[in-house]
C-alpha positions as CSV (number, residue, x, y, z in Angstrom):
1,M,10.5,22.9,15.0
2,N,10.5,19.3,15.0
3,G,10.6,17.4,11.9
4,F,12.1,16.7,8.3
5,S,12.7,19.1,5.6
6,V,12.4,17.0,2.1
7,E,16.1,17.0,0.2
8,N,14.9,14.5,-2.5
9,A,11.4,13.9,-3.1
10,G,11.9,10.6,-4.7
11,L,9.7,9.2,-7.6
12,Q,6.6,9.3,-5.5
13,S,6.5,9.6,-1.9
14,S,3.4,10.7,0.0
15,I,1.7,10.9,3.5
16,Q,-0.9,7.6,4.1
17,D,-2.6,6.0,6.8
18,A,-5.2,3.4,5.9
19,G,-7.4,5.2,4.4
20,R,-10.7,7.3,4.0
21,R,-13.9,5.2,4.4
22,G,-17.4,5.9,3.9
23,F,-17.3,8.7,1.1
24,G,-17.5,7.0,-1.9
25,D,-21.3,8.4,-2.3
26,I,-19.7,12.0,-3.2
27,G,-16.9,10.6,-5.4
28,L,-13.9,10.4,-2.7
29,T,-11.6,7.5,-3.6
30,Q,-10.1,5.6,-0.6
31,S,-6.7,6.2,-1.0
32,G,-4.2,4.8,2.4
33,A,-1.1,2.7,2.4
34,M,-0.9,0.3,-0.7
35,D,0.5,-2.3,1.8
36,E,-1.0,-2.2,5.0
37,L,1.1,-5.0,7.1
38,A,4.4,-3.1,6.3
39,F,2.4,0.1,7.2
40,A,1.2,-1.4,10.4
41,Y,4.6,-2.7,11.4
42,A,6.4,0.7,10.9
43,N,3.8,2.3,13.6
44,M,3.7,-0.5,15.7
45,L,7.5,-0.4,16.1
46,V,8.0,3.2,17.5
47,G,4.7,2.7,19.6
48,N,1.9,4.6,17.6
49,P,-1.7,3.4,17.1
50,F,-2.3,1.7,13.9
51,N,-4.0,4.2,11.8
52,T,-1.0,7.0,12.4
53,P,0.1,8.6,9.2
54,V,3.2,7.6,7.8
55,I,5.5,8.4,4.7
56,E,4.7,5.9,1.8
57,I,7.9,5.8,-0.4
58,A,7.2,4.3,-3.8
59,L,10.2,2.7,-5.6
60,G,12.6,4.9,-3.5
61,G,14.8,7.9,-4.0
62,L,13.9,9.7,-1.0
63,A,16.1,12.0,0.8
64,L,15.0,13.9,4.3
65,K,17.1,15.8,6.9
66,A,16.2,15.4,10.5
67,H,15.5,18.6,12.3
68,G,15.5,17.5,15.8
69,V,16.1,14.2,17.7
70,I,13.2,11.7,16.2
71,R,12.7,8.0,16.5
72,I,11.9,6.1,13.6
73,A,11.0,2.5,11.9
74,V,11.2,1.5,7.8
75,C,9.4,-1.6,6.9
76,G,8.7,-2.8,3.4
77,A,10.7,-3.0,0.2
78,A,14.6,-2.8,0.9
79,M,15.9,0.6,-0.4
80,N,19.2,0.4,0.8
81,L,18.6,2.8,3.7
82,T,21.1,4.8,4.9
83,C,22.2,7.5,7.5
84,K,25.6,9.6,7.0
85,G,26.6,6.9,4.2
86,K,26.0,4.4,7.0
87,P,23.6,1.2,6.3
88,L,20.2,1.1,8.7
89,A,18.2,-2.1,9.0
90,L,14.8,-2.3,8.0
91,W,11.8,-3.7,10.5
92,Q,13.7,-2.0,13.4
93,T,13.7,1.6,15.6
94,H,16.5,3.7,14.8
95,T,17.2,7.5,16.7
96,L,18.3,10.0,14.2
97,Q,19.9,12.9,15.5
98,K,19.5,16.8,14.4
99,G,21.1,17.1,11.0
100,D,21.2,13.7,10.0
101,V,20.0,12.8,6.5
102,L,18.1,9.6,6.0
103,S,18.5,8.6,2.3
104,F,16.4,5.7,0.2
105,A,18.1,4.4,-2.8
106,F,15.9,2.7,-5.2
107,A,13.7,-0.7,-4.7
108,S,15.3,-4.0,-5.0
109,D,12.6,-6.5,-4.0
110,A,9.2,-4.9,-3.9
111,Q,7.5,-1.6,-4.3
112,F,6.5,0.4,-1.1
113,A,8.5,1.3,2.3
114,Y,7.0,2.8,5.0
115,L,8.8,5.7,7.5
116,A,7.0,5.9,10.4
117,V,8.2,8.3,13.5
118,Q,7.4,8.4,16.8
119,G,4.4,10.4,17.6
120,G,3.3,10.8,14.1
121,F,3.4,13.5,11.3
122,Q,1.6,17.0,11.7
123,T,-0.7,17.1,8.1
124,P,-3.7,18.3,7.0
125,Y,-7.0,15.9,8.0
126,A,-9.4,15.6,5.4
127,Y,-12.8,13.4,5.0
128,G,-11.6,11.2,8.0
129,S,-8.1,10.5,6.7
130,F,-4.5,12.2,7.0
131,S,-3.9,9.9,3.5
132,T,-2.9,11.8,0.2
133,S,-5.3,10.9,-2.5
134,L,-3.0,12.1,-5.4
135,K,-6.1,12.0,-7.7
136,E,-8.5,14.2,-5.8
137,G,-5.9,16.6,-4.1
138,L,-7.0,15.8,-0.5
139,G,-4.9,15.1,2.5
140,G,-1.2,15.5,3.7
141,I,1.2,17.9,2.3
142,E,-2.2,19.4,0.2
143,G,-3.1,16.4,-1.5
144,R,0.2,16.1,-3.6
145,K,3.2,13.8,-3.6
146,L,6.3,15.4,-1.7
147,K,8.5,17.7,-3.3
148,A,11.8,19.2,-2.5
149,G,11.9,22.0,-0.2
150,D,8.8,20.6,2.2
151,F,8.8,20.4,5.7
152,L,7.1,17.5,7.8
153,D,6.2,18.4,10.9
154,V,6.5,15.8,13.6
155,K,4.9,15.7,16.8
156,E,7.1,16.9,19.7
157,T,7.7,13.6,22.2
158,T,10.1,12.4,25.0
159,V,12.0,9.8,22.6
160,C,12.3,6.2,23.5
161,H,15.7,5.2,22.6
162,E,15.3,1.3,23.0
163,V,15.9,-0.3,20.0
164,R,12.7,-2.6,19.2
165,K,13.0,-5.4,16.4
166,L,10.3,-7.0,14.4
167,K,10.6,-10.6,15.5
168,S,12.0,-12.3,12.2
169,I,9.3,-14.8,12.1
170,F,6.8,-11.8,11.3
171,I,9.0,-10.3,8.5
172,P,7.4,-10.8,5.1
173,T,9.2,-12.2,1.8
174,Y,8.3,-10.4,-1.2
175,S,7.8,-13.1,-4.0
176,D,7.9,-12.7,-7.7
177,E,5.1,-15.3,-7.7
178,I,1.9,-15.0,-5.7
179,T,-1.4,-16.5,-5.3
180,L,-4.2,-14.0,-4.7
181,R,-7.7,-15.3,-3.1
182,L,-10.6,-14.2,-4.9
183,L,-14.4,-13.9,-4.0
184,K,-16.5,-14.4,-7.4
185,G,-19.1,-11.6,-7.7
186,Y,-22.6,-11.5,-8.8
187,Q,-21.5,-10.7,-12.2
188,E,-19.8,-14.1,-12.8
189,A,-22.6,-15.1,-15.1
190,L,-20.9,-12.5,-17.5
191,F,-18.1,-15.0,-18.1
192,T,-18.5,-18.5,-19.6
193,K,-17.7,-21.6,-17.9
194,E,-14.8,-21.9,-20.1
195,A,-13.8,-18.1,-19.4
196,Q,-13.7,-18.9,-15.5
197,K,-11.9,-22.0,-15.9
198,T,-9.2,-19.7,-18.1
199,F,-8.9,-17.4,-15.4
200,F,-8.6,-19.7,-12.4
201,S,-5.5,-21.9,-14.4
202,T,-3.8,-19.1,-16.0
203,A,-0.3,-17.3,-14.6
204,Y,-0.7,-13.8,-15.3
205,T,2.1,-11.4,-15.4
206,F,2.3,-8.0,-14.2
207,K,4.4,-6.1,-16.9
208,G,4.4,-2.8,-14.6
209,E,1.1,-1.5,-15.9
210,G,-0.1,0.1,-13.0
211,D,0.0,2.8,-10.4
212,R,-2.1,3.5,-6.9
213,M,-5.3,3.0,-8.9
214,G,-4.8,-0.5,-9.9
215,Y,-2.6,-3.1,-11.5
216,R,-3.4,-4.6,-15.2
217,L,-2.0,-8.2,-15.6
218,S,-1.3,-9.9,-18.8
219,G,-1.9,-13.4,-20.0
220,E,-4.6,-15.6,-21.3
221,K,-7.6,-13.4,-22.2
222,V,-10.8,-13.8,-20.4
223,V,-13.5,-12.0,-22.2
224,P,-16.9,-11.0,-21.2
225,R,-20.1,-11.7,-22.7
226,T,-20.6,-8.1,-22.7
227,S,-18.3,-5.4,-23.3
228,G,-19.8,-3.0,-20.4
229,I,-22.4,-2.7,-17.8
230,L,-24.3,0.3,-16.2
231,S,-21.9,2.2,-14.1
232,E,-21.8,1.0,-10.2
233,P,-19.8,1.2,-7.3
234,I,-16.3,-0.4,-7.1
235,C,-15.0,-2.1,-4.0
236,Y,-11.4,-2.7,-3.2
237,G,-9.9,-5.4,-4.8
238,A,-12.5,-5.8,-7.9
239,V,-10.9,-7.5,-10.9
240,Q,-12.7,-5.7,-14.0
241,V,-12.3,-7.3,-17.4
242,P,-12.4,-4.8,-20.1
243,S,-13.3,-6.4,-23.9
244,H,-9.8,-6.8,-24.4
245,G,-9.7,-9.7,-22.2
246,E,-7.1,-8.9,-19.4
247,P,-8.0,-8.5,-15.9
248,I,-7.3,-5.2,-13.9
249,V,-6.9,-5.2,-9.9
250,L,-8.6,-2.2,-8.7
251,L,-6.5,-0.8,-5.4
252,K,-6.2,2.1,-3.4
253,E,-7.0,5.0,-5.5
254,R,-9.6,3.1,-7.7
255,Q,-12.5,5.2,-9.1
256,T,-15.4,4.9,-7.2
257,I,-17.9,3.7,-9.9
258,G,-16.9,1.9,-13.3
259,G,-18.7,0.2,-16.2
260,Y,-16.5,-3.3,-16.7
261,P,-17.8,-6.6,-15.9
262,K,-16.2,-7.9,-12.8
263,I,-15.5,-11.5,-11.9
264,G,-14.8,-10.9,-8.4
265,S,-12.9,-9.2,-5.6
266,V,-9.4,-10.1,-4.3
267,I,-9.7,-10.1,-0.6
268,A,-7.7,-6.9,1.1
269,V,-5.1,-8.8,2.8
270,D,-4.4,-10.0,-0.6
271,C,-4.2,-7.0,-2.2
272,F,-1.3,-5.7,0.1
273,K,0.9,-8.4,-1.4
274,L,-0.2,-7.7,-4.9
275,A,1.0,-3.8,-4.3
276,Q,4.7,-5.0,-3.4
277,L,4.6,-7.4,-6.5
278,K,7.8,-6.0,-8.8
279,A,7.3,-5.7,-12.7
280,G,7.5,-9.2,-14.3
281,G,5.9,-10.8,-11.2
282,R,3.5,-13.7,-11.7
283,V,-0.1,-13.9,-10.3
284,R,-2.7,-16.8,-10.2
285,F,-6.2,-16.5,-8.6
286,C,-7.7,-19.0,-6.6
287,E,-11.6,-19.1,-5.3
288,V,-12.6,-18.7,-1.8
289,S,-15.9,-18.5,-0.1
290,L,-17.2,-15.7,1.9
291,E,-16.4,-17.0,5.3
292,E,-12.9,-17.5,4.1
293,A,-12.7,-14.1,2.8
294,Q,-14.2,-12.6,6.1
295,E,-11.9,-15.0,8.3
296,A,-8.8,-14.1,6.8
297,T,-9.7,-10.5,6.9
298,Q,-10.7,-10.4,10.7
299,T,-7.2,-12.7,11.6
300,F,-5.2,-10.0,9.4
301,Y,-6.4,-6.9,11.8
302,R,-6.3,-9.0,14.9
303,F,-2.7,-10.0,13.9
304,C,-1.8,-5.9,13.5
305,E,-3.1,-5.5,17.1
306,E,-1.4,-8.5,18.9
307,V,1.8,-9.0,17.0
308,G,4.9,-8.3,19.2
309,A,8.3,-6.9,18.8
310,D,11.8,-8.3,20.2
């Protein structure tokens, strides 16, 4: 068999693609890669289509043993990647030999790294996606995070040994201070003008209170006029503000409906940046128009299709 055996599962490693869409009406969350930029680069480097499933490694600790000759690329958070005790560079391809052990230490500059393999992982497909939904138990590896002893099948291909490197100008820098572009929603009237001014002028802190569902931010309170609303569908990036007044940005495994007031939504491409923010990082919000949000999203996905490698 061609693939990897899991020697150490790490803190939370799972199979992810870009997520499942169109099933919110039956209560299925989107799931998918928390940082679609690093996810896209990893697949691009090994010659895979954009939406090929990868392993998302959260915070590190994963160790995999190769069973066969496998071409890989790892993009995202620095996790002191090694093979046979020797360091391997991120943002480029490597060819592993049978018996090689690929090890990830713990993340130093961000939260998520992505391991893509040439040909892709062969894993269960459910409701339009290979993504593992931890909340609902769907998708890759029976809908759960990886555990020691798992075997991950890799599609047999003629391995290309040419080394490909991402152009340095495209490699992101993970900052501990970020600005998120936000599109106000129709519930903005539930927040006073003073509350909105506070929201857009505050530097919030991410104290590590969060997971794939969403990140809670700490800072100046922005208390809505009401403590709740009728439950309604929730989009990716929605910024809920419960009665405690601290905003929560909802991410890939958010609930499909909710009853807290929402001041607006962070545009998708900035949610990828938020996902990589380490505990202690600071967040500011700035308002954008619908046209600006649409242009940023379209530009990102065109970029993913067109960007090249050395």
